[in-house]
Every structure is written in structure tokens, then in C-alpha cells.
N, C-alpha and C positions, 0 to 999 in steps of 0.2 A: 776852461773849455765850456762852451755854451751848451745848453740842453739840446739845441738843434743839432750840434755836432755829435752829442751822445746818442741820439735816437735817429738812426738812418731810416728806420721804418717803424711805424707805430699804428697798428690796425686793431680796433676794438671789436670784439665779437661777443656782445652780451648774450647770455643764455639762461633760460629758466631751469636748465639741467647742467650737469658738468660739461663744460665746453670740450674737455678732452674726449668725451664720448662722441663728439662730432655733430651734435644737434644744436643748432643755434637759432634763437628767435630774436626779433627786434625788441629793443627796450620798451617800445610802446605797448607790448602785450605781456610784459613781465607780470608774473602772478603776485598778488599782494601778500605781504608777510603778515605776521601776527599784528593785530590792531589795524589792519587795512592799509599799512604803509608798504610801498613798493620795495622789493628786494630783487637783486639781479646778480648773476655771476657772469663773468666773462674773462677774456684774456687779451693781453696786448703783446704783440710780437715786436721786439726791439733788437737792435745791436748796441751793446753797451761796452764802452771802454772800461775794463776792470783794473783795479789797482795793481794786482799781481799777475793776472791771467790774460791781459791784452783784450782786444776787441772780441766779444763773444755774442752770438745770436742767442737770445733768451726769450722765453715766454713767461710773462708776468700774469699769473692767475689771481683774480680778485673777486671779492664779494662786497656789494654795496647795498645797505639797507637804510631806509628812512625816507622821509618826504623830500621831494625836490625843493631846492631853495633853502633848506635848513642848513645851519652851520655844520661843516664836515669835521669829524674827528677821526684821525687815523689811529688804529689800535694794532699793536704788534706785540707778540708774545715770545716765549722761549723757543729754543731750536726745534722743539717738536710741535709747536703751534702751527695752525693753518689759517687760511682766510676765513674759515667758518667760526664766528664768535659765539653764537648762541642759537638755539632752536627757534624756528619760526614756522608759520603755516606753509611757507614756500619750501623751506629746507628744514624739515623737522628733526633731523639728527642732532644729537647733543653737540654743543660747541665747547671749545676749550675755555671760553671766558663767560660762561653762563652765570657765574657767581656775581659778576659785576655789570652784566649787560641785561637789560630787560625793562619791562613796564614799571614806571615809578622810580627807577634807579637813576644814578647820575648819567650813565650811558644808556639812555632811553631812546630807542629808534622811533618813538613817537615825536621826539623833539629834535633829534640830531640825525644827520646822515653818518652812519658808521661804516668806515672803509677799512678793509684788511686785505692783505695779499700774502700769498705763499712766499716764504723766503726764497731768494735766489739760491738755487742748488738743492732745494727741498725735495725735488723729484728724483734726485740721484743721477741726473743726466749731465752734471757738470763736475768732472773730476779734476779740479784745480783749486788753488788757494783762493778763498773768498774772504773779502774784507768787509767790515761793516760800512765802509764808505761806498762799496758797491751796492749794498742794500739801500742806503740813503739815496744814492743817485737813481736807483731803480724806482724808488718811491716818487721822486720828483718827476721822472719821465712818465710814470703812471698818472700822476696828477695832470700833467699836460694832456695826455691822451683822453682823459675823462673831462677835460675842460674845467678843472678845479684850480683856481688861481691861488687860493690861500686856505690854510687849515685853521679852524678854531683852536685845535689842539692836536698834539701828537702824544698819545698815551702809550708808553712802552713798559713792558715787564720783562725782567731778566735780559735775555739776548735782545729783545725788542727795545729795552731801555737803552742799550748800547747803540742800536740803530737810530732811536729817537735823538740821542745826543749828537750823533753824526749829522743827522738831518738838520738839527738846529744850528750846528756849526757851519754847514755847507750851504744850506738853503733857508737860513733864518728869516729872510724877508717874506717867506711864504708861510710863516708860522706865528700865531698869536701867543701861544703858551705851550709849555712843555711839562709833562709829568713823567718822571723816570722812577720806576718802582723796582727795587732789588737789582739795580744795575749801576755801573759807575763808568768813569772815564778811561779805565784801563782794567786789565785782568789782574786780580790779586795773585801774587806768586804761589800761594798755597793752592788756590783754585786751579791755576794753570797746571801745577804739578799733578793734582788730582785728576784732571782731565787727560793729561798725558798718560797716566797709568791706565785709564779707561781705554784709551786708544791702543795701548799695548795689549790689553785683553782681546780687543778685536783682531789685532794682528796675529796673536797666537791662535785664535780661532781660524783665521784664514790659512795659517800654516797647516792646520789639522783638517782642512777642508770642512770646517764647521763654522762657517761665517755667522750663521744665526746664533749659535751658542755663544760665540765671542761677543756679539752685539748684545745678547740678553744679559751676559755677565757685566758688560760695561754699563748697561742701564741699571742693573741692580746696585752696582757701586754708586752710580749717580744718585739713586734714590736716597742714599744715606746723607748726601749733601743737601738734597732738596728739603728734607725734613729735619726737625731738631731732635736732639737726644731725648729731651723731655717728652716730645710727642711720641717717639718710639717706646719710651718707658711706659707711658700711659696706655698705649694701644696693645703692646706686646709683652706685658708683665705677667708671663706665665712660665712655669718651669720647663726646661727642655724635655724632650721625649727621646727615648731610644727606639729607633725604627730600623729594622733589618741590621741590627748590630752597630748602628751609627747614631750619634747624637744629632738631633734636629731641633733647632731653636725656634721660638714662637713666630719670629718674623719671616721665616723662610717661605712659607706658603704665599704670603703677600709679595715678597720679592720675586718669586717664581712667576706669579701672575703678571706683575709689572713688566718683567722681562719679556714674557710671551706676547703681551699686548703690543709692546713697542716693536718687537721684531716683525709682527704681522703687518705693520703699517709703515715701517721706516726702512728705506734702502740703506745698506751699510755705507755706501759712498756718501750719501747725504749726511748721515750722522757724523762721519769722520770729518768732512769738510766744514760743517757748521760748528763742530766742536773746536776745530782749529781756529775758526773765525773769531770765536770768543777770545782766544789767546793772543791773536795778533791785533786785537782791537786797541786802538789808542785815539784819544781825542783831547785837544787842548781845551780845558774848561774856559780859558780866557777868550776863546773864539766864539763863545755862546753868550749872547746878550738878550736872548728871549726870556721873558719872565718864566721862572721854573719852580716846580715843586718836586723835591727829591724825597722819596719814601724809602726808609731802611727798616729792616726787621732786626731787632736786637738778637744777637746770637747767631746770625746768618754767617756760616763759615765761608760761603762762596763770595759774598760781597759784605765784608765786615763793616761795621759802623764807622770805623776810622776812614774807610775809603769814601763813604757818603759824605762825611764831614769835609774831607779834603776837596771833594767835588764842589760842594756848596761854597766853600771858602774861595775857590778859584774861579767861579762863574763870574762873567763880566756884567751880567744883568741882575735884576732883582731876583732873589731866590730865598727859599725857606726849606728847612729840613723837618720832616715828620718821622718820628721814630715809634715803632710799634713793638710790643711784646706779644709773641704768638708761639704756641706749641708747634705750629706748622712750619716754622723756620722760613727758609728762602721762598717756599711756595705759599706763603700766607695769602698772597693776592688771589690765589685760586680757591681758597677756602674762606672767602670773605664772610665775616660775621656782622657786617654793617659798618665797621670802622673804615674800610677802604672806600665804601660808597660815600661816606661823609667827606673823606679827604678829596675824592674825585669831584664831588659836587662843589666843594669849596674852591678847588683849583680851577674848575671850568667857569665858575661864576664870577670870580674876583681876580683882580691883579694881586700879585704878591709884592711884599715890601722888602726893601733891601735890609 
């Protein structure tokens, strides 16, 4: 099916503020971001044929920063990530990818146009099975609406890596290179079981009319998979305390805070459907012939090194595997100590060899 068939309507509404607030401004008066480079937010209204859910009207909310004419890099993160990558003068709030986006870094908006969009279903308005193919096709429709013929790179982390792989398989002619971090071609059975238990925690909360508590507990479980055991041992190596007649371990304050932050910004339906989306994700590595860099973190229980090796071995195009040791586990990308910046800089600057 052609992209023209996928997008029955596509209207772009760039805005210097959140377009959902209803105030739109033309791109020509977008406020400069940090370093004097333009940044704009907007949305594209489309009707997208989805893999499991049929044709659905969707609003794709995006943020684009960097000089016009610069190579475009699409950056996509985990299921809780948004279109806002990093703080700028235009949008000063903290972004989810601030550790790897910024002046002098590999993802520098002074040299590149950085594009990100909210995942399909992230607003909680779509209560249906969402596939990573839907996210990849939505990205292609968004590129059409923005007049972007080809990406310099698609950099994906975690769920975003799954989306990047699907984009490379389905729309590879529009992509020069691929960087997949802490993500693979399928859901590992252990990780899928772990997420299924998290969804059961949410379901139990719903039965008790305590949706937020169920989602908070699910997020707390998830944090154990995002971080490594060594990282927890280093940060929370303190003896338990007895509080009001019950034992409380050192990490509980951290987990409580993580759960509360997540509930405050995440609709329950959005989390459930995007969690499922990770588990139905499948892509044939042989369908990807784009030059690729795959980054794995040793000891990551959600995307084991063996899965990254299998992915690289199955890719049709030139590929290489970079393996890191990090106490941050799966989330090492978000806690960059300079090594990811080096990897990204190399991946964006050079072709990889088979």
C-alpha cells in the first residue's frame, strides 16, 4: 500500500507552543532554539491503516529543531519518551534525551535537524492493539507531510529501536543509516513475561478502582528491569529500616517517586497498549539492508546480548555490534558518560563494514 493510500489527510500545524493548546503560529515566526537555530512543534492529522486496529484517525505530534537544509535525524525513545528531546531556549523544559542531544554532541541541533514525534497511542486516546509497524508507517507519513524525502539516520532507543528497525525494513529507501540501542528484532520471552506481569498489576488496580496505584506498581516493577543489579547495589546499599512495624528497604523511596512521576504524566491506556506493542513486535532482520549500528548493554535483562548478536548476524546490510558495560543496565543510553556520544558520532559520520 502506498503512502498516499495510508494518509487520507495530512495537515501540518506548526506551533511555538503546544498545538494541543490550540494556539498555532506559522513556521516563519518560530522562536529560535538554543544556539539560534529554529525549533518548532506541530501536528499532522492523518488516517492510518493499522496492522491490528484497522483504519484510524490519528494526530502525530512532533518537534523539529535545527537549521533548515541540515541532514535530518529522527530520534525515538522508550514507551514513556516524547517528542521533546532536550531543553532549548524555545522549549526550556527538560527532555528525555538530554544526555545525548546538545551543543558539541553527536546529536547537535547546530549541525543536524532533529525530529521526534510522540508515539502513536501515547496520549491514551487509542484503546487498540498497536504494532511497531504502525509507528514506522506513521513516521513515514510524517516525513511526507514535512517534505523530508530522506533521513540521514534513525536513532532508536528501547521501544524506539524496535520502531527504527521496522522503519528500516519497510521504508529503507528513505534512510541512510540505522542506530538501534537496547532494542532488537523481537521481544525476548523473559522480557515479554515481565511486562505481562506488570500489566496484571494494572488490571488488579483497575479491579480495585485504583488505576493509578496499579500503574505506579507496574512502573516500579519496570524500573528493576531498566537498571542493573549492580547499579541498585551501588545506590541503595543501606540496611533496611523498620517503619510503623514494617520493614522498608533502601530503594523504596526511589521506587515510590518513580511510580508517582509516571502516573502523573501517563494515561493508563497508553502504557498498557505500548507495553503490548513491545511484545507483538517482530521484524525480519533479513529485510533490513541499511547500514546499521546495534548497541547492546552487557547484562541487560530486557534485551540480552544474545538477541543483539542474532539481530546483527541476520541483517542483510553492513552492520556492526557495539557492546557496553554499564551499571545503568538497559537505560545506559539515558545516563550517557560520553561513550554513547562517541558511538553515535561514529555511526553518523561513517559507513559501517560488513
